[in-house]
C-alpha positions as CSV (number, residue, x, y, z in Angstrom):
1,M,25.4,9.1,66.6
2,K,25.3,9.1,62.8
3,K,23.0,6.6,61.0
4,I,23.7,4.9,57.8
5,K,21.4,2.9,55.5
6,I,22.7,-0.4,54.2
7,T,21.0,-2.4,51.4
8,Q,22.0,-6.0,50.3
9,V,22.4,-5.9,46.6
10,K,24.1,-9.2,45.9
11,S,23.2,-12.7,47.1
12,A,25.0,-14.6,49.9
13,I,24.8,-17.8,48.0
14,D,28.3,-19.4,47.4
15,R,29.8,-17.0,49.9
16,P,31.9,-18.1,52.9
17,E,30.0,-18.9,56.1
18,R,31.6,-15.9,57.9
19,Q,30.2,-13.5,55.3
20,K,26.7,-15.1,55.7
21,L,26.9,-14.7,59.4
22,T,28.1,-11.0,59.1
23,L,25.1,-10.2,56.9
24,K,22.8,-11.9,59.5
25,A,24.5,-9.8,62.3
26,L,23.8,-6.7,60.3
27,G,20.1,-7.7,60.1
28,L,20.0,-8.4,56.4
29,K,18.1,-11.6,55.4
30,K,17.1,-11.2,51.8
31,M,18.2,-9.4,48.6
32,N,17.2,-5.7,48.5
33,A,16.6,-5.7,52.2
34,S,17.5,-2.4,53.8
35,R,18.3,-1.4,57.3
36,E,19.3,1.8,59.1
37,V,22.1,1.2,61.6
38,E,24.3,3.3,63.9
39,S,27.7,4.2,62.6
40,T,29.8,2.6,65.3
41,P,33.3,1.2,64.7
42,Q,32.0,-2.4,65.1
43,V,29.3,-1.9,62.5
44,L,31.6,-0.2,60.1
45,G,34.0,-3.1,60.3
46,M,31.3,-5.6,59.5
47,I,30.2,-3.4,56.5
48,Q,33.8,-3.4,55.3
49,K,34.0,-7.2,55.4
50,V,30.9,-7.6,53.1
51,S,31.1,-4.3,51.2
52,H,31.0,-6.1,47.9
53,L,27.5,-7.3,48.7
54,L,26.1,-4.0,50.0
55,K,25.1,-0.5,49.0
56,V,25.8,2.0,51.7
57,E,24.2,5.4,52.0
58,E,23.9,8.1,54.6
59,A,20.5,8.1,56.3
């Protein structure tokens, strides 16, 4: 399965609780934190919900 690299580029402060929980589910805890994840439909949906806070690249 294809891997993608996600990096949190904006803060979760003053965001709705659902967006904070989505970032936590993606494994992002701090600003500029990066993580490589599998490109599954579930993960892509989570990325789409918080895309304004992330930078997405192919790994």
